[in-house]
C-alpha positions in Angstrom: 0.8 -2.7 -21.7 3.9 -3.6 -19.7 7.1 -3.3 -21.7 10.8 -3.8 -21.5 13.4 -1.5 -23.4 16.8 -1.1 -24.3 18.9 2.0 -23.9 21.5 3.1 -26.3 24.8 4.5 -25.0 27.7 6.5 -26.3 30.5 8.8 -25.2 28.5 12.0 -24.7 27.9 13.8 -21.6 24.2 12.8 -21.6 25.0 9.1 -21.8 27.8 9.5 -19.1 25.1 11.1 -16.8 22.6 8.3 -17.7 25.0 5.7 -16.7 26.0 7.4 -13.6 22.5 7.8 -12.3 21.7 4.2 -13.3 24.3 3.0 -11.1 22.7 4.8 -8.2 19.4 3.6 -9.2 20.6 0.1 -9.4 22.1 0.3 -5.8 18.7 1.7 -4.6 16.8 -1.2 -6.2 19.2 -3.6 -4.7 18.6 -2.0 -1.2 14.9 -2.3 -1.7 15.3 -6.1 -2.8 17.5 -6.6 0.5 14.7 -5.1 2.6 12.2 -7.6 0.9 14.5 -10.3 1.9 14.8 -9.2 5.5 11.1 -8.8 5.6 10.6 -12.5 4.5 13.1 -13.7 7.1 11.4 -11.4 9.8 7.9 -13.1 8.7 9.6 -16.7 9.1 10.8 -15.7 12.4 7.4 -14.5 13.5 5.6 -17.5 12.2 8.1 -19.8 14.0 8.3 -18.0 17.2 4.5 -17.6 17.5 3.7 -21.2 16.7 6.5 -23.1 18.4 7.6 -21.0 21.2 4.6 -18.4 21.6 7.2 -15.7 21.3 6.1 -13.5 18.3 8.4 -10.7 16.8 7.9 -7.5 19.0 6.2 -5.0 16.6 6.1 -7.1 13.6 3.3 -5.1 12.0 5.3 -2.0 12.8 8.3 -3.1 11.1 6.2 -4.3 8.0 4.7 -0.9 7.8 8.1 0.8 7.7 9.7 -1.6 5.2 6.7 -1.2 2.7 7.8 2.4 2.1 11.3 1.5 1.4 10.8 -1.4 -1.1 7.8 0.3 -2.9 9.7 3.4 -3.8 13.4 2.8 -4.0 13.3 0.8 -7.2 10.7 3.3 -9.0 13.5 5.3 -11.0 15.3 2.0 -11.7 12.1 0.7 -13.3 11.4 3.8 -15.2 15.0 3.9 -16.8 14.2 0.4 -18.0 10.9 1.1 -19.5 9.2 -1.4 -17.1 6.3 0.5 -16.0 2.7 -0.2 -17.3 2.3 1.8 -20.6 -0.8 2.6 -22.7 0.5 2.7 -25.9 -2.1 2.0 -28.6 -1.7 5.6 -29.9 1.9 6.1 -29.3 2.9 2.7 -30.6 1.6 3.9 -34.1 4.1 7.0 -34.2 7.4 6.9 -35.7 10.3 9.4 -35.8 9.9 13.0 -34.5 6.2 12.6 -33.9 7.0 9.7 -31.4 9.7 11.6 -29.6 7.3 14.7 -29.3 4.7 12.5 -27.6 7.3 10.9 -25.4 8.6 14.5 -24.5 5.2 15.8 -23.7 4.4 12.8 -21.5 7.9 13.0 -19.8 7.4 16.6 -18.9 3.9 16.0 -17.5 5.4 13.3 -15.3 8.3 15.5 -14.2 5.9 18.1 -13.2 3.8 15.8 -11.2 6.9 14.1 -9.6 8.4 17.3 -8.6 5.1 18.3 -6.9 4.9 14.9 -5.1 8.5 15.3 -4.1 7.7 18.8 -2.5 4.6 17.4 -0.7 6.2 14.1 0.5 9.2 16.2 1.8 6.8 18.3 3.9 5.2 15.2 5.2 8.6 13.9 6.3 9.7 17.1 7.8 6.5 17.2 9.9 7.0 13.5 11.2 10.6 14.4 11.9 9.8 17.7 13.7 6.9 16.2 15.7 8.5 13.0 16.6 5.8 10.6 15.0 6.2 7.0 15.9 4.4 3.7 15.4 1.6 2.6 17.8 3.0 -0.8 19.0 6.8 -0.2 19.7 7.1 3.5 19.1 9.2 3.1 15.8 10.2 6.6 14.6 8.3 7.2 11.4 10.5 9.8 9.7 13.1 7.2 8.3 10.6 5.4 6.3 8.9 8.7 5.2 12.3 10.1 4.0 12.3 7.3 1.5 9.5 8.8 -0.5 11.1 12.2 -1.3 14.4 10.5 -1.7 13.1 8.0 -4.4 10.9 10.7 -6.1 14.0 13.1 -6.3 15.9 10.4 -8.0 13.1 9.8 -10.2 13.0 13.5 -11.0 16.6 13.5 -12.0 15.7 10.5 -14.4 13.0 12.3 -16.0 15.3 15.3 -16.6 17.7 13.1 -18.3 14.8 11.6 -20.4 13.8 15.1 -21.2 17.1 16.0 -22.5 17.3 12.8 -24.5 13.8 13.3 -26.1 14.6 16.9 -27.0 17.8 15.8 -28.7 15.8 13.2 -30.7 13.2 15.8 -31.6 16.1 18.1 -33.0 18.0 15.3 -34.9 15.0 13.1 -35.8 17.1 9.9 -35.1 15.3 6.6 -34.9 17.3 5.3 -31.8 18.3 8.2 -29.5 20.4 7.5 -26.5 19.7 7.7 -22.7 15.9 7.0 -23.3 14.2 3.7 -23.1 13.3 2.3 -26.4 10.2 0.3 -26.1 10.7 -3.3 -27.7 7.8 -5.0 -29.7 6.4 -8.3 -28.7 8.8 -10.4 -30.7 11.9 -8.6 -29.5 10.6 -8.8 -25.9 9.9 -12.6 -26.2 13.5 -13.3 -27.8 15.3 -11.3 -24.9 13.1 -13.2 -22.2 14.3 -16.4 -24.0 17.7 -15.3 -23.8 17.7 -14.5 -20.1 16.3 -18.0 -19.6 18.7 -19.8 -21.8 21.8 -17.7 -21.0 22.6 -17.4 -24.7 22.2 -14.1 -26.6 20.0 -13.9 -29.5 23.1 -13.0 -31.8 24.8 -16.2 -30.7 21.6 -18.3 -31.5 21.4 -16.8 -34.9 25.1 -17.6 -35.6 24.5 -21.2 -34.5 21.7 -21.5 -36.9 
C-alpha cells in the first residue's frame, strides 16, 4: 500500500544528520519540481509555436528526454524519508516492537545493497557518456548531465538508507516504540486525519481542542 509517515526528532547526532540530509533532499525535490514546471512551459511553447506560427521548439523531444531523468530521480530520497513509496505491509503491518524493527532493518539493508550496486553501475554509464561525448539525435544535446543525475540521486538515497539502518539498529537495541530518524508508517485513520489537516489548514490537535 502507499503510506505516509512521521519522523521523530531529538537532539542526538543521528537526528541532526537526518535533518541535515533532509534539507538537501528537499532542495533536490524542489529542483525536480522546477524542472517539471519548466517542461510544462516548454510544452506550451511547443504547442503554441507549432499551431500558430509553424515554429516548433527545436529539439523538443531531446529536452523532454533529458528532463525526465532529472525529475524522475531527484526526489527519490525525499520520498523515501517520508515513507511515501509503495509498501506491501500485509505481514510487516502485523509486527510490533523489536520484531518490526528487525524486519525493517533487514529490508533496509537489502535496499542499501541494491542501491549501492545501482549507483556504481549508473556512475559507469555516466562516465562512458561523458568520455565518449554521447549526444541526442536531434540537436546534439550532451547526454552526460542527465545521466549524472542518476548516480547523484542514488548516492543521496544510499546516505538516507544508511541513516535508516542506524535508526533501526538503535530501535532493535532499545526496543522503543517510536524511534527517531526513521519513517513511522501511519494507519489509515491517522493518514486520513493528516490529509484533512492539510486541506483545512488546522491541525488535528486544534480540532480536538475546539471539540
